[in-house]
N, C-alpha and C positions, 0 to 999 in steps of 0.2 A: 763461086759465082754470086754476084750481088745484083739483086733486083731493085728496081726503083719503087719507092713507096713502102718498102719493108722497114719496120721499126726494129731497131737493134735491141737485143735482149740485154737486160742488166743482171749481173750476177752479184749476190750478196755473200759476203764472207761471214762465217759464223753460223750459229744455230738460230732457227726461228723461235720467237717467243711463244710459249704455249698459251693456249686460250684459257682464261679463268672460268672454268666451268662451275666452281664452287661459289662464285660470287652471288648468283641469284638465290642460293640457299641461305646465305648469311643473314640477309635482312629478315626473312620469316623466323629463323632460329633466334635472332636477337629479340624480336617482338614477343615470341613465345616465352623466352627466358624472363623478360620483364613481367609478363602477365603471371607466370608461375611465382615469381618473387613476391609480387603484390598479393597474390592469393595466399601464399604462406604467411606473410606478415599479418594479413587481415584475419586468418584463421587463429593466429596466436593472440591477437588483440580482441577478438570477438567476445570471449568470456568476460573480459574487463569491461567492454562496452555494455554488455547485458547486465552485469552487476551494478554498474553506475546508473544505467537507465532504470533498473528496478527500484533503486533507492529514490531517484528523482520522481519516478511515477508514483510511488507510495506517498511521497511528500505532497505532490500536486493533488492526488485524489483525496488525501486526508484534509487538505485545505478546503476543497470543494465540499466535503461532507460537513466540515465545521461551519462553512457559510450557510449550508442548508439548515443546520441545527439552530443557528442564530435567528433564522426566519420563522421558527416555530411559533405558533400562537400560544402554546402552553410553556411555562417555565418549569424550573425544577420543583417537583412536588415534595411535600413533606411525607415521610413514610406513614404517618398516622392517617393521611388522606387516602392512601391506596390500600392500607392493611386494615381489615375489619375484624372485630371481635365476634366470634360465634358463641352464642349462649350455650351453656351446658349445665348439667345437674351436679357435676362433681365440685365439692367445695375446695376453694383454693386453686383450682385449675383454670387456665385461660387458653382458649384455642383461637388462633388468628388465621385469617385467609386473605389472599390478595384479591383486590377488586379487578377482575379481568376486563371489565368494560373500559376502565380508564387506561389500562395497559394496552389493549388492542387499538383503542382510538389513537393513542400517542404513537404506537408503532406504525400504524397505517399512515398517519400524517408525516412522520419522519421519512418513511420509505418513499412516499410520493415526492417529497421535497428534494431528497437526494437524487432521485432519478431525473427530476426536472432540472436541477442545477448541473448535473453531469451532461445532460443533453444540450443545455445552453452553452456549456464550456466547449463541447465538441463542435458546436456550430460556429465558433469563433468569438464568443463573448469573453474578452480578456478580463472583464471585471470579476469573473468567477475564479480566476487563476491567481496564484501567488506571484508577486513581483520579485525578481531576483536578477542581480547583475550577471550571473553566470548562465542564465537561461534566456533564450530568444525564441519567441513564439512565431509561428507562421500562420496568421489569420486567413490568408487566401487559401492555403492548402486545407485548412480546417473547414472552411466553408464549402469548398468544392469536393473534397474527398472524404470528409468526416474524420472523426478521431481528433485527439489533441496532439498537435505536432509542435515540436520544439527542437532547437539546435543547441548543442553544447560544444565548446572548443575542445580539441583533442587533448590539449594540455591539462584541462580540468578532468577529463575522463580518465586519463592515464595517471593523474595525481603527480604531475611534474611541475614543481614550482618555477623551474627555469623558463618553461614555455608560457606558463600563466594562461592568458586568454589568446595566445597565438596559435597558429596551426589551423588546419582545415576544421570546419564545423561539422559535427556529426549529426545527421538528422535522426530524430527519435520520434516514433509515433506509438500511441497506445489507444486501443479501442475498449469500450466496455462490452463485455460478453454476457449476454443473458440479463436477467433481472437482478435488482439489488435485493439482498437477503437481510432480514433483521431477526434477531434472537434476543430474548430477555434472559439476563443472568442476575441472580440474586445472591448476595453475600451477607451472611449473618455472623457477627462477631460478639462474643460475650463482653458485656460492659457492666461492671459492678456486680451487685447481687441480684440475680434473677431479672436482669435487664439485657437487652440486645440492641446492638447498633446494626440497623438494616440498610443495605445499599441495593438499589435496583437500577441496573444499567441495561442499555440496549446496545448490542453488538451489531454493527453494520458491516456487511461483507460485500465487496465489489469484485467481481471477476473481470480481469483485464488481460488483454493480449498486447505484449510489448514487441515492437518491431524495430530492429536496427539493421544496417546494411548486411545482407546475406545471412540473417539469423532472426529468430523469433522465439518468444517464450511467453507462457501463460503464468499469471501470478494472481494472488488473492490479496486484496487490500482490506484490512480490518481496522475498525476504529470503535472504541468503546465510549459511549455517550451516557453520562449520568441522567437518570430520569427521576429518581426519588432517593432521599436519604433522611434518616431520622432515628430517634431512640424509642424503642418499644419497652414500656415498663410493665412489669407483672408484680403481683403481690409478693411481698418478702416472706419467705417461709420462717417458721419458728425455729427450725434446726438447719444449719448450713455447715456442711462438712467439706466443701471445696472439691467435691467429686470423689472423696474417699469412700470406698465400698464398706469399710468396717463400721459397725454401729457406733454411735456417739457414746461417750462415757457418761454424760449427764443427760437425763431425760427432762424435758420441759413440758408440763401439761398444757394441752390445748383443748378448749380455751383456758386461759389463766384464771385461777380461782383463788379466793382468799384475799387477805389484806396484807399490804406490804408491811413487814416488821412484825407480823403475828408469829407466835412460836409454832 
């Protein structure tokens, strides 16, 4: 029996196509795979980034310290100016001591200058920083966020000559941690007979924190700055055995008596 207004049914031959239930999961899985891949690659390259950043940071900090040293009011001293002779009653013996007033004054001035130059560099003053074709500074980030911020191409960091200056630029930042430390180091070398070559240096230590993407490292930058150098002369002894502990074969009277050529 057929009724008016009834829509005839359509019959399809064959099987119905199954719904793709796995399709909504595909896109998140693909994105997670890409993220894990980049994380793995970055974890392998991070030690290389840190090593390169540490070398460049030491170079930049050493340059800033050198600039501070050039602005000192005192130049290189002569060792005889800072080493004083202490009188004693022993004949033929000389006792020397270092003038601590001059040393402390120079150390204090140098420490203040280094701290001021580093603070000026962190605030964005590019005149304090070395100029290099492989380093690009970011003055805006340095002014707003502090620290010395620079970029290096990935090809330079990975030491790939084929890439050169190509590839994405890696941001590197380092902050000065704590105060600048100074220490006096004295080297004495034997020079001739009963003379000594004296070198007085100031070792400047700067603690910095190096920050690269997804990693950070603390490092110490040291630079040795000469303060004084000179030759200290002492009386020449009548007997010189070059450090031999055995007694000399010939005895020379002291003081010398008699006349030359007398029997």
